[in-house]
C-alpha positions in Angstrom: 14.8 11.2 -9.5 16.3 9.9 -13.0 19.7 8.1 -12.6 21.8 5.8 -14.5 21.2 1.6 -14.2 22.7 0.0 -10.7 22.9 3.6 -9.1 19.3 4.2 -8.1 17.3 3.7 -5.0 14.0 4.2 -6.6 13.5 4.4 -10.3 10.7 5.7 -12.2 8.4 3.5 -14.0 6.8 5.6 -16.6 8.5 8.3 -18.1 5.9 10.6 -20.0 4.3 13.7 -19.2 2.2 14.2 -22.1 1.0 11.3 -23.8 -1.7 11.3 -26.6 -2.9 8.0 -25.3 -3.9 9.1 -22.0 -6.4 11.3 -20.2 -5.5 13.9 -17.7 -7.2 14.0 -14.6 -5.6 16.3 -12.2 -2.2 18.3 -11.6 -0.6 20.2 -8.7 2.7 21.0 -7.3 4.2 21.2 -3.8 7.5 21.8 -2.4 10.1 19.4 -0.8 12.3 21.5 1.5 12.2 24.4 -1.0 12.7 22.2 -4.0 9.5 22.2 -6.2 7.9 18.8 -7.2 5.3 18.5 -10.1 2.4 16.0 -9.7 0.4 14.5 -12.7 -2.5 12.3 -12.5 -3.8 10.4 -15.6 -5.8 7.7 -17.3 -3.5 5.6 -19.9 -5.5 4.1 -22.5 -5.9 0.6 -21.7 -5.1 0.7 -18.2 -7.7 0.1 -15.3 -5.9 2.3 -12.3 -5.1 5.9 -13.1 -1.0 6.8 -12.7 0.2 9.4 -10.5 3.3 11.0 -11.5 5.8 13.0 -10.0 8.6 15.1 -11.5 11.5 16.7 -9.8 15.0 17.7 -11.0 17.0 15.1 -12.4 20.7 14.5 -11.3 23.2 13.5 -14.2 25.4 10.8 -13.6 28.8 13.1 -12.9 26.8 14.5 -10.1 25.7 11.2 -8.7 29.4 10.2 -8.6 30.5 13.3 -6.8 27.4 12.9 -4.6 28.3 9.2 -3.9 31.9 10.6 -3.2 30.3 12.9 -0.2 28.3 10.1 1.2 31.4 7.9 1.4 33.4 10.5 2.9 30.6 11.7 5.3 30.7 7.9 6.6 34.3 7.9 7.0 34.5 10.7 9.3 31.7 10.0 11.1 31.8 7.5 14.2 28.4 5.8 15.0 28.4 3.3 17.0 26.0 0.3 16.9 23.5 1.2 20.0 23.4 4.9 18.4 21.7 3.2 15.2 18.9 2.1 17.5 18.8 5.1 19.7 15.9 7.0 18.0 17.0 10.2 19.8 20.6 9.7 18.7 19.4 9.2 15.0 17.4 12.6 15.0 20.7 14.4 16.3 22.7 12.9 13.4 19.9 13.9 11.2 20.1 17.5 12.2 24.0 17.5 12.7 24.6 15.9 9.2 22.6 18.1 7.4 25.0 21.2 8.5 28.0 18.8 7.6 26.5 17.7 4.4 25.8 21.1 3.3 29.3 22.0 3.9 30.8 19.3 1.4 28.1 20.2 -1.1 29.7 23.6 -1.2 33.0 22.3 -1.1 32.5 20.2 -4.1 30.2 22.0 -5.9 31.2 26.0 -5.6 29.7 27.1 -8.7 26.2 26.0 -7.8 23.4 28.2 -7.0 22.2 28.2 -3.4 19.0 26.5 -4.6 21.1 23.6 -6.4 23.1 23.3 -3.3 20.0 22.9 -1.2 18.4 20.5 -3.5 21.5 18.1 -3.4 21.9 18.1 0.6 18.2 17.3 0.6 18.9 14.8 -1.7 21.6 13.2 0.4 19.7 13.7 3.7 17.0 11.5 2.1 19.4 8.8 0.8 21.2 8.5 4.2 18.6 9.1 6.4 15.4 8.8 4.8 13.7 6.8 2.3 14.8 8.2 -0.8 12.5 9.5 -3.5 9.6 7.7 -1.2 9.8 11.2 0.8 8.5 13.1 -2.0 5.3 11.0 -1.7 5.5 11.6 2.1 5.5 15.2 1.6 2.4 15.5 -0.6 -0.3 16.5 1.8 -2.9 15.2 -0.8 -1.8 11.6 -0.2 -3.1 9.4 2.8 -1.5 6.0 2.2 2.0 4.8 0.5 2.1 0.9 0.1 5.0 -1.0 -1.4 3.3 -4.3 -2.4 6.5 -5.9 -4.0 9.8 -4.8 -5.5 8.2 -5.8 -8.8 5.7 -3.5 -9.2 4.7 0.4 -9.0 4.4 1.9 -5.1 0.9 2.6 -4.7 -0.7 5.8 -3.1 -4.0 6.3 -1.9 -4.9 10.3 -2.8 -8.0 11.8 -1.0 -9.7 12.7 -4.1 -8.9 10.1 -6.6 -8.3 6.9 -4.3 -5.9 4.7 -4.9 -3.4 5.0 -7.9 -0.3 3.7 -9.5 2.7 6.0 -9.0 5.9 6.2 -11.5 7.9 5.4 -8.7 9.7 1.6 -8.0 11.8 0.3 -5.4 14.7 -1.5 -6.9 14.8 -4.8 -5.1 14.1 -6.6 -1.8 17.3 -5.1 -0.1 16.0 -1.3 -0.9 12.6 -2.5 0.8 14.5 -4.0 3.7 16.8 -0.9 4.0 13.7 1.4 3.9 11.9 -0.8 6.9 14.8 -0.9 9.0 15.8 3.0 8.9 12.2 3.4 9.9 12.4 0.8 12.5 15.8 2.7 14.1 13.8 6.1 14.2 11.7 4.5 16.7 14.0 1.9 18.5 12.0 -1.3 16.8 13.7 -3.9 14.4 12.4 -6.0 11.8 14.5 -9.1 11.1 14.1 -12.7 9.3 13.2 -14.4 13.5 10.5 -10.8 13.6 9.5 -10.1 10.0 6.2 -7.9 11.3 6.9 -4.5 12.5 4.3 -1.5 13.4 6.0 1.7 14.1 4.7 5.0 14.9 6.8 8.1 13.7 7.5 11.2 15.4 6.0 12.8 12.6 2.9 10.7 13.3 2.9 8.6 10.2 2.1 5.0 11.1 4.2 2.3 9.5 3.9 -1.3 8.9 6.4 -3.6 7.1 6.7 -7.6 6.6 9.5 -9.7 5.1 9.3 -12.4 2.6 8.2 -15.1 3.0 5.7 -13.9 5.5 4.8 -11.9 2.6 4.6 -13.9 -0.7 5.4 -11.6 -3.2 8.4 -9.5 -1.5 8.8 -7.1 1.4 6.3 -4.7 1.8 5.7 -1.3 3.6 2.5 0.4 4.2 2.6 3.8 5.6 -0.5 5.7 6.5 0.1 9.5 6.5 -0.7 11.6 9.8 -2.8 14.6 8.3 -0.8 17.9 8.6 -4.5 19.4 8.5 -7.0 18.1 10.9 -10.6 18.2 9.9 -12.9 20.6 11.5 -16.4 21.0 11.7 -16.3 23.6 9.1 -14.5 21.1 6.5 -17.3 18.6 7.3 -20.0 20.8 6.5 -18.2 22.7 3.6 -17.5 19.2 1.9 -20.9 17.9 2.7 -19.7 15.1 5.2 -22.8 15.9 7.5 -25.5 18.8 7.5 -25.8 22.1 9.5 -28.8 20.2 11.5 -26.8 17.3 12.3 -23.6 19.6 13.0 -26.0 21.7 15.6 -27.3 17.8 17.3 -24.0 16.8 17.8 -22.7 20.3 19.3 -25.8 20.5 21.5 -24.5 16.5 22.5 -21.2 17.6 23.4 -22.1 20.8 25.2 -24.1 19.0 27.8 -21.6 16.4 28.3 -23.6 13.6 26.7 -21.2 10.4 25.5 -20.9 9.3 22.3 -19.9 6.4 20.1 -18.5 6.7 16.6 -18.4 3.3 14.3 -17.4 3.0 10.8 -15.4 0.5 8.7 -11.4 1.2 8.0 -10.4 4.6 6.6 -14.2 5.7 7.1 -13.2 9.0 8.8 -13.7 7.6 12.2 -10.7 9.7 14.1 -11.3 12.8 11.9 -14.9 12.8 13.3 -13.7 12.4 17.0 -11.2 15.5 16.1 -14.4 17.1 14.9 -16.5 16.4 18.1 -13.6 17.9 19.8 -14.1 21.1 18.3 -17.2 21.4 20.9 -15.3 21.3 24.2 -15.6 23.9 26.5 -11.9 25.5 27.0 -12.7 25.2 31.1 -12.6 21.2 31.3 -9.9 18.8 31.5 -9.5 16.4 28.6 -7.5 13.3 28.5 -7.2 11.4 25.2 -5.8 7.7 24.7 -4.5 6.6 21.4 -2.2 3.7 20.0 -1.3 6.2 17.4 -1.4 9.8 18.3 -3.8 11.4 15.6 -5.9 13.8 17.3 -5.1 17.5 17.3 -6.9 20.1 19.5 -6.6 23.7 20.0 -3.2 24.8 21.9 -5.4 26.6 24.7 -7.4 23.7 25.8 -6.5 21.8 29.1 -5.8 18.7 27.1 -3.4 15.9 27.9 -2.8 13.5 25.1 -1.4 10.1 26.0 -0.2 6.8 23.5 0.5 3.4 24.1 3.5 1.9 23.8 4.4 -1.4 22.6 6.7 -3.9 24.6 10.5 -4.2 23.9 12.2 -7.1 22.3 12.2 -8.8 26.0 8.6 -8.4 26.4 9.0 -5.9 28.9 7.9 -2.2 29.3 4.5 -2.4 27.5 1.5 0.1 28.0 -1.7 -0.8 26.7 -5.0 1.1 26.3 -6.1 -0.5 29.4 -3.2 0.7 31.3 -4.0 4.3 30.2 -7.7 4.1 30.4 -7.4 3.1 34.1 -4.7 5.7 34.8 -6.7 8.2 33.2 -9.6 7.9 36.2 -7.0 9.1 38.4 -6.2 12.3 36.7 -9.5 14.5 37.3 -10.6 14.2 33.6 -14.0 16.0 32.6 -13.9 14.1 29.3 -12.2 11.1 28.4 -11.4 10.3 24.3 -10.2 6.8 23.6 -9.1 5.8 19.9 -10.8 2.4 19.8 -12.7 -0.1 21.7 -11.2 -3.7 21.4 -11.8 -5.8 24.1 -14.3 -6.3 27.3 -11.8 -5.0 29.7 -11.5 -1.6 28.0 -15.4 -1.3 27.8 -15.8 -2.2 31.1 -13.6 0.7 32.2 -15.0 3.3 29.6 -18.9 2.5 31.0 -17.4 2.8 34.7 -16.1 6.2 33.5 -19.3 7.3 32.2 -21.2 5.9 35.3 -18.8 7.8 37.6 -19.8 11.3 35.9 -17.3 11.6 32.8 -18.4 12.2 29.3 -16.6 9.6 26.9 -16.2 9.8 23.2 -14.7 6.8 21.5 -14.5 4.8 18.3 -15.4 1.0 17.1 -15.4 -0.8 14.1 -19.0 -1.5 12.8 -21.1 -0.5 9.7 -24.2 1.0 11.2 -25.9 1.8 14.5 -27.5 -1.7 15.1 -23.8 -3.3 14.1 -22.4 -1.1 16.7 -24.6 -2.4 19.8 -24.0 -5.9 18.2 -20.3 -5.2 18.4 -20.3 -4.0 22.0 -22.6 -6.6 23.3 -21.1 -9.8 21.8 -17.6 -11.1 22.4 -14.8 -10.0 22.4 -16.0 -6.5 24.0 -19.4 -8.1 25.7 -21.1 -5.3 27.5 -24.0 -6.3 29.2 -27.4 -4.4 27.2 -28.4 -3.0 30.6 -24.9 -0.5 30.5 -25.7 0.5 26.5 -28.2 3.8 27.2 -25.5 5.3 29.1 -24.1 6.0 25.4 -26.4 9.0 24.3 -25.6 8.8 20.8 -24.0 6.8 17.8 -22.4 8.4 14.9 -21.6 6.1 12.1 -19.4 7.3 9.1 -19.2 5.6 5.9 -16.8 6.0 3.1 -17.9 5.0 -0.4 -14.8 2.7 -1.7 -15.7 3.3 -5.4 -15.6 7.2 -5.3 -13.5 7.8 -2.0 -16.1 10.3 -0.6 -16.7 10.0 2.9 -19.9 10.9 4.8 -22.1 10.6 8.0 -24.2 7.4 7.5 -26.2 7.6 10.5 -26.8 9.6 13.6 -28.6 7.1 15.9 -30.0 7.1 19.8 -29.8 3.9 22.3 -33.0 3.5 23.7 -33.4 2.3 27.2 -34.1 -1.3 26.1 -30.8 -1.1 24.6 -31.9 -0.8 20.9 -31.0 1.7 18.4 -33.1 4.6 16.9 -31.9 6.1 14.1 -32.6 9.8 13.6 -30.8 10.5 10.6 -29.9 8.5 7.4 -27.7 9.1 4.6 -29.5 8.8 1.5 -26.9 7.9 -1.3 -29.2 9.2 -4.2 -29.5 12.5 -3.0 -26.2 12.6 -1.3 -27.5 14.0 1.9 -28.6 13.4 5.7 -32.2 12.6 5.6 -34.6 12.6 9.0 -36.4 9.3 9.6 -36.9 9.5 13.3 -37.9 11.6 16.2 -35.3 11.7 19.1 -36.6 10.3 22.4 -34.2 9.3 24.8 -31.4 11.9 23.7 -33.8 14.7 24.3 -35.2 13.5 27.2 -32.0 12.9 28.7 -31.1 16.8 27.9 -34.5 17.7 29.5 -33.3 15.5 32.7 -30.1 16.8 33.5 -30.3 20.6 32.0 -33.9 21.3 32.6 -34.3 22.7 29.2 -37.8 22.9 27.6 -38.6 21.4 24.1 -38.7 25.4 23.2 -35.1 26.2 24.4 -33.9 22.9 22.8 -34.8 24.1 19.6 -33.9 27.7 20.0 -30.7 26.4 21.1 -30.2 24.3 18.1 -31.2 27.3 16.0 -28.5 29.6 17.1 -26.0 26.8 16.9 -27.1 26.5 13.2 -26.2 30.1 12.7 -23.1 30.0 14.2 -21.9 27.0 12.1 -23.1 28.8 9.1 -20.9 31.6 10.0 -18.0 29.3 10.5 -18.4 28.1 6.8 -19.3 31.7 5.2 -16.0 33.1 6.9 -14.1 30.0 6.0 -12.6 29.5 9.5 -11.2 25.9 9.5 -8.1 25.3 11.4 -8.3 23.5 14.7 -6.8 26.7 16.6 -9.5 29.1 15.0 -12.6 27.2 15.3 -11.4 26.5 18.8 -11.6 30.0 19.6 -14.8 30.7 18.1 -16.1 27.7 20.6 -14.5 29.4 23.5 -15.8 32.6 22.9 -19.5 31.4 22.5 -19.2 29.1 25.6 -17.8 32.3 27.6 -20.1 35.1 26.2 -23.0 32.7 26.9 -21.6 32.1 30.7 -21.0 35.7 31.0 -24.5 37.2 29.2 
């Protein structure tokens, strides 16, 4: 919002909306609490990074003065204790009740304003009092994955699904503003960030993950990095229609999941590992118990699945009350799960329990940071994870995800199986020139495991694969691409096969 100097929380660094020396790349709009927000992405001549420009109705200086009067009146009337400011539940209650109070005050001071204008002013005050000011605009753009404040001296950066990293036309006023935002985030989850504790990781109720640092730990000033929770999770239909993986590859994954083979999903940072884990869960039958364990709640499954999501908990300032991934993994084995999903394997103890779960009859799906199948095996068998090679064949499939940093596209890079001697055998390999997965090897151990435990012949396996390809084609053609609708099709598929 455009405001006079000294009164703004977040300022715009570029007022241009149509420049002769810029190339328009993209434009679209969305709504922020019924307020239209217009986005334009363009490349300015002489600059190396495109600009992400937002535009919303501006506020006059006179209106700004009245809004500040309302805010001060609200502060004077409401009694908030120090303890309340660090109670996440109380903060949420305040936000809800304050919206009603603010709406009444806005109506009092702006009696002639239209309902739309009053809604806009109420939302603005809520954002200013409880949220992240104009950064809330960025949080509400579903096409953004990441929001990064590197320092108040430069524009806020955003990571766009289609266009990668962009410089926005928003900029924080100063270090105090960044610290205020970080503190506001911390209060929502009962965390603090101070000079003595200048690092903070927080998971918001919305699912967004926030990291904040204070100077002088971050040399250029206070920072905020916010990774947004996907409002609409990826499904197998999305992966196929957007060429992340092929129909045959999807059918092979489905076959493996249906017959309860364990899978490791590997890839670099932001390569789509969690997205693939969510896609794999599309194939779960409805009559099995599923336990998911994550640091940050990201997985989403159909509501009617027998699913228990669990998340870790960081210790309090006294170092007590922490719940680790290992704690949850050990506990999950006492909950009679059929399938266990683990957000990420990092340490030896976690890996040992995970492989113990496999050997006691559970299907396990987990992610690990590695760039290819061979590197995945190296990561698993060397410190800090150090799984004995003799245990690795319990994993039937490795899926490797890849993100092209230049273009921002994500693809399935490899699909591999683990041989009895703990070596990888790549079945499908991504061809970057053709932008497609190519078959480079014939399955041996994976198919042998299927035949051993299901009694299926090669002919029946091939027929099953062809049937699955038909179903997947139909999903794409019908544009069935939400977690619930895809899950319902899968549930009907399994039910019909059982009763038919």
